[in-house]
C-alpha positions in Angstrom: 0.1 -0.1 0.1 2.7 2.3 0.7 3.9 2.0 -2.9 0.9 3.2 -4.4 0.8 6.6 -2.6 4.5 7.1 -3.1 6.6 9.0 -5.7 10.1 9.3 -7.0 11.8 12.3 -6.0 14.5 14.0 -8.4 17.3 11.7 -7.1 15.4 8.8 -8.3 15.0 7.5 -4.6 11.1 6.5 -3.3 9.4 9.0 -1.6 6.6 7.4 0.8 3.6 9.5 1.6 3.8 11.6 4.9 0.6 10.1 5.6 1.8 6.1 5.0 4.9 4.5 6.6 5.8 1.1 6.5 7.3 0.0 9.9 8.0 -3.1 12.0 5.8 -3.9 15.1 7.0 -6.8 17.2 8.5 -7.8 14.1 5.6 -7.7 12.1 5.3 -6.0 8.8 3.1 -3.1 9.4 1.7 0.1 7.7 1.7 3.6 10.1 -1.2 5.6 8.7 -1.7 9.2 9.8 -5.4 9.8 10.2 -5.0 13.3 8.6 -5.1 11.1 5.3 -9.0 10.6 6.1 -9.4 14.5 5.8 -6.7 14.9 2.8 -7.7 11.7 0.6 -11.1 10.3 1.6 -11.3 7.7 -1.2 -7.6 6.9 -0.4 -8.6 6.2 3.0 -11.4 4.1 2.3 -9.2 2.0 -0.5 -7.2 1.6 2.8 -10.0 0.2 5.1 -11.6 -2.0 2.3 -7.8 -3.4 2.1 -7.3 -4.0 5.3 -11.0 -5.6 5.6 -10.8 -8.1 2.7 -7.4 -9.1 3.9 -8.7 -9.8 7.3 -5.7 -7.4 8.7 -5.1 -6.1 12.4 -6.0 -2.9 12.8 -4.4 -0.9 16.0 -3.9 2.4 17.7 -1.1 4.2 18.4 -1.4 2.8 22.0 -1.9 -0.8 20.6 -5.3 -1.2 21.2 -7.2 -3.4 18.7 -9.6 -0.7 16.7 -12.7 -2.7 14.8 -13.0 -1.2 11.4 
């Protein structure tokens, strides 16, 4: 998902969106989502939520608590 919203900079390096960042959480590949994405790109946010639902992915808040989507 991160690469969907990424662009290439002048230096030809991949630049992730400021709203989506790949990260490791307890050695699990994860996606950190800035909730501002919901306001900036509602359709993109909805696509992200649908992807999580369709793939039965866990969603947690910054405190590590499960979130129902």
